[in-house]
C-alpha positions as CSV (number, residue, x, y, z in Angstrom):
1,M,30.4,9.9,33.1
2,I,28.9,8.5,30.1
3,R,31.5,8.0,27.2
4,V,30.3,7.6,23.6
5,K,32.7,6.3,21.1
6,L,32.0,6.3,17.4
7,E,34.1,4.6,14.8
8,R,34.2,5.7,11.3
9,R,35.6,4.0,8.1
10,A,38.5,6.1,6.8
11,S,37.5,5.7,3.1
12,D,34.1,7.2,3.3
13,G,33.4,8.4,6.8
14,A,30.8,5.9,7.4
15,I,30.0,5.2,11.1
16,V,30.8,1.3,11.4
17,R,30.5,1.0,15.3
18,Y,29.4,2.9,18.4
19,R,29.7,2.2,22.1
20,V,28.0,3.8,25.0
21,T,29.6,3.1,28.3
22,G,29.4,4.5,31.9
23,H,26.8,6.2,34.0
24,A,26.1,9.9,34.0
25,E,25.7,10.3,37.7
26,Y,23.8,13.4,37.2
27,D,21.1,12.2,39.8
28,V,20.2,9.0,41.7
29,S,19.1,5.9,39.5
30,G,15.6,6.4,38.2
31,K,15.9,10.2,38.3
32,D,19.0,10.5,36.1
33,I,17.6,12.5,32.9
34,V,21.0,12.5,31.3
35,C,21.4,8.7,31.4
36,A,17.8,8.4,30.4
37,A,18.1,10.7,27.6
38,V,21.4,9.0,26.2
39,S,19.8,5.6,26.7
40,A,16.7,6.7,24.8
41,V,18.7,8.0,21.9
42,S,21.3,5.2,21.5
43,V,18.9,2.2,22.0
44,G,16.3,4.2,20.1
45,T,18.5,4.3,17.2
46,V,19.1,0.6,17.0
47,N,15.4,0.1,17.1
48,A,14.9,2.7,14.4
49,V,17.6,1.3,12.2
50,E,16.0,-2.2,12.4
51,A,12.4,-1.2,11.9
52,L,12.9,1.4,9.2
53,T,15.7,-0.3,7.2
54,G,15.3,-3.9,7.8
55,V,18.9,-4.1,8.7
56,R,19.8,-6.3,11.6
57,L,22.6,-4.6,13.6
58,K,25.1,-6.4,15.8
59,A,24.0,-5.1,19.1
60,S,24.9,-6.2,22.7
61,M,24.0,-4.6,26.0
62,R,25.7,-5.6,29.2
63,H,25.2,-3.8,32.6
64,G,23.9,-0.8,30.7
65,D,26.8,-0.6,28.4
66,L,25.9,-0.6,24.5
67,D,28.0,-1.9,21.8
68,V,26.7,-1.6,18.2
69,A,28.4,-2.7,14.9
70,I,27.0,-2.0,11.5
71,P,27.2,-4.9,9.1
72,D,30.0,-4.6,6.5
73,E,27.9,-5.6,3.4
74,L,24.8,-3.7,2.8
75,P,23.0,-2.6,-0.3
76,Q,23.9,1.1,-1.0
77,D,20.3,2.3,-0.4
78,A,20.0,0.5,3.1
79,A,23.6,1.8,3.9
80,D,22.6,5.3,3.2
81,K,19.4,5.2,5.3
82,V,21.4,3.6,8.1
83,Q,24.0,6.3,8.1
84,L,21.3,9.0,8.1
85,L,19.8,7.6,11.2
86,L,23.2,7.2,12.8
87,S,24.1,10.7,12.0
88,S,20.7,11.9,13.5
89,M,21.7,9.9,16.7
90,L,25.1,11.8,16.7
91,V,23.4,15.1,16.4
92,M,21.0,14.2,19.4
93,L,23.9,13.0,21.5
94,Q,25.8,16.2,20.8
95,S,22.8,18.3,21.8
96,I,22.9,16.5,25.2
97,E,26.6,17.0,25.5
98,E,26.2,20.7,24.8
99,S,24.1,21.0,27.7
100,Y,25.4,18.4,30.0
101,G,29.0,18.1,29.0
102,K,30.2,17.5,32.6
103,Y,28.3,14.1,32.4
104,I,28.8,13.0,28.8
105,T,31.7,12.9,26.3
106,I,31.7,12.0,22.7
107,N,34.7,10.6,20.8
108,D,34.4,10.5,17.0
109,S,37.4,8.7,15.6
110,T,38.4,7.3,12.1
111,I,39.6,3.7,12.0
112,M,41.6,1.8,9.4
113,N,39.4,0.6,6.6
114,R,37.5,-2.6,7.1
115,R,36.7,-4.7,4.2
116,R,33.5,-3.3,2.5
């Protein structure tokens, strides 16, 4: 199963980190449409944020697992654009979860405030 974990800042609900781990096992490697969709959305969001906002995310990928942290100190305009793109990612992932809930789960949680 693919697990998506989003962490939000308690003060304003902003997404500050997301992680995508696991494998869907919907089909064999190379034919797994759930894994391909989740990968395209989650990695594509990193690329979109960096290309469209100029914000460099703290992203790492190991063995197919993706861990992305949003920088704390961003100008408000850039922060708003980043949050819009991250919200878009969440909607897309929720759409995948609605159709393939046996293979993907999303945990959207609020964390203690980080320094802003």
